[in-house]
C-alpha positions in Angstrom: 0.0 0.0 0.0 1.7 3.2 -1.2 -0.6 5.7 0.5 -2.6 5.4 3.6 -6.2 6.5 4.4 -6.3 9.5 6.6 -7.7 9.5 10.1 -10.3 12.0 9.0 -11.6 9.6 6.3 -11.5 6.7 8.8 -13.5 8.7 11.4 -16.1 9.5 8.7 -16.6 5.7 8.3 -17.8 5.2 11.9 -21.5 5.7 11.1 -21.4 3.0 8.4 -19.4 0.7 10.6 -21.9 1.1 13.4 -24.7 0.0 11.1 -23.3 -3.6 10.9 -25.9 -6.3 11.6 -26.0 -7.0 15.3 -27.8 -10.4 15.4 -27.0 -12.1 12.1 -24.4 -11.1 9.6 -22.1 -12.7 7.0 -18.6 -14.0 6.6 -17.0 -11.8 4.0 -13.5 -13.4 3.8 -11.6 -16.3 5.4 -7.8 -16.0 5.5 -5.4 -18.8 6.6 -1.8 -17.9 7.6 0.2 -21.1 6.9 3.5 -19.4 7.8 4.6 -16.0 9.0 4.0 -13.4 6.3 1.9 -15.8 4.1 -1.8 -15.6 3.5 -4.3 -17.8 1.7 -7.9 -16.7 1.0 -10.2 -19.6 1.4 -13.7 -20.4 0.3 -14.2 -22.6 3.4 -12.2 -23.6 6.4 -12.5 -25.9 9.4 -12.3 -24.5 12.9 -11.1 -27.0 15.6 -11.2 -26.8 19.3 -7.5 -27.8 19.6 -5.9 -25.5 17.0 -8.3 -22.9 15.7 -8.4 -22.6 12.0 -7.0 -25.8 10.5 -3.7 -25.2 8.7 -3.2 -21.7 10.3 0.1 -21.1 12.0 -1.6 -19.9 15.2 -0.6 -23.0 17.3 3.0 -22.5 16.3 3.1 -18.9 17.4 2.7 -19.8 21.1 5.0 -22.9 21.4 7.5 -21.1 23.6 7.3 -20.5 27.3 4.4 -22.2 29.0 3.1 -19.0 30.7 3.2 -17.1 27.4 1.4 -20.0 25.6 -1.2 -20.3 28.4 -2.1 -16.6 28.1 -2.8 -17.0 24.3 -4.6 -20.4 24.3 -8.0 -18.7 24.1 -7.0 -16.4 21.3 -7.3 -19.0 18.5 -9.4 -17.0 16.0 -9.5 -13.3 15.3 -12.5 -11.6 13.7 -12.5 -8.1 12.2 -15.5 -6.2 10.9 -15.3 -6.1 7.1 -16.6 -2.5 7.1 -13.6 -1.4 9.2 -11.0 -3.2 7.1 -12.6 -1.9 3.9 -12.3 1.7 5.2 -8.7 1.1 6.2 -7.8 -0.6 2.9 -9.6 2.2 1.0 -12.0 -0.4 -0.6 -9.2 -2.7 -1.9 -10.2 -6.2 -0.8 -6.8 -7.5 -1.9 -5.3 -5.7 1.1 -7.6 -7.2 3.7 -5.5 -10.3 4.4 -2.6 -8.0 5.4 -4.4 -7.2 8.6 -3.6 -10.7 9.8 -7.1 -11.7 10.8 -8.7 -15.0 9.9 -12.3 -14.0 9.6 -13.6 -10.8 8.2 -17.3 -10.4 9.0 -20.1 -8.0 8.3 -21.2 -8.2 12.0 -21.4 -5.8 14.9 -18.3 -6.6 17.0 -18.8 -3.8 19.5 -18.3 -4.7 23.2 -21.9 -3.9 24.0 -23.2 -6.3 21.4 -20.8 -9.2 22.0 -19.0 -8.7 25.3 -16.4 -11.3 26.5 -18.1 -14.6 27.1 -20.6 -14.2 24.3 -21.0 -17.2 22.1 -21.3 -16.7 18.3 -22.0 -19.2 15.6 -19.9 -18.9 12.5 -21.1 -21.5 10.0 -21.2 -24.8 11.8 -18.6 -23.7 14.5 -19.3 -21.9 17.8 -16.8 -19.4 19.1 -16.6 -17.6 22.4 -15.4 -14.0 22.5 -12.5 -13.7 25.0 -11.5 -10.7 27.1 -8.0 -10.2 25.7 -8.2 -7.1 23.5 -7.2 -7.3 19.8 -5.2 -4.2 19.1 -3.3 -2.7 16.1 0.4 -3.6 16.2 3.6 -2.6 14.5 2.9 -4.9 11.6 -0.6 -3.5 11.2 0.9 0.0 11.2 3.4 -1.1 8.5 0.6 -2.2 6.2 -2.0 0.5 6.9 -0.2 3.5 8.5 -0.2 5.3 11.8 -3.6 6.8 11.3 -5.1 3.4 11.0 -3.5 2.2 14.2 -4.6 5.3 16.0 -8.1 4.8 14.6 -8.5 1.2 15.9 -6.6 1.7 19.2 -7.9 5.1 20.3 -9.6 5.3 23.7 -12.7 7.1 22.3 -13.6 4.1 20.1 -12.0 1.3 22.1 -15.4 -0.3 22.9 -16.3 -0.4 19.2 -13.6 -3.1 18.8 -12.6 -1.7 15.5 -9.5 -3.9 15.4 -11.7 -6.8 16.0 -12.0 -9.5 18.7 -10.2 -12.6 19.8 -12.2 -15.8 20.2 -11.7 -19.4 21.1 -13.4 -22.4 19.4 -15.8 -24.2 21.7 -17.6 -26.3 19.0 -15.8 -27.3 15.8 -17.2 -26.9 12.4 -16.9 -25.7 8.8 -17.1 -22.0 8.0 -17.8 -20.8 4.5 -17.1 -17.5 2.7 -20.5 -15.9 2.4 -21.9 -18.0 5.3 -23.8 -16.7 8.3 -22.4 -15.4 11.6 -24.8 -14.9 14.5 -25.2 -14.7 18.2 -25.4 -18.3 19.3 -28.9 -19.6 20.1 -28.8 -23.3 21.0 -31.8 -25.3 19.7 
């Protein structure tokens, strides 16, 4: 990305972002990270209780110290609102995978809609939102610029979870691109 979207333009997208569906939305993109720096866009993926998105390098990232691994065990899958990444990527879907998230969803990820502990169904899988915040980092800044990091991490919008949420898989299943994401309602 040669130029970055300004903070002013990102702030202007807040109203559209806040109109995301709050009960039932859609999976807009699935991305697997088979190795550091690699991305694969998938039409469908399997989510497992043991390792998150099958074939993703998430389990390898935390194979070091036991206390570090324990802290991250519940952060198997990251979800980001597709309206947020679309604003940050200036409408270029080819840039979405650079964010490093696995699921991009048109769904309200705000803390008041899905606080930690909320169960959400994504395709056949059930995820539980965890309390560990998902924040913009140095790599995110390298791809999208300082304004994007300030936009997703700023205190005034922190509860909007613009950078997304972390979740753990509590029931395995297949997720498809274009599939449904919803608040979990057991039958």
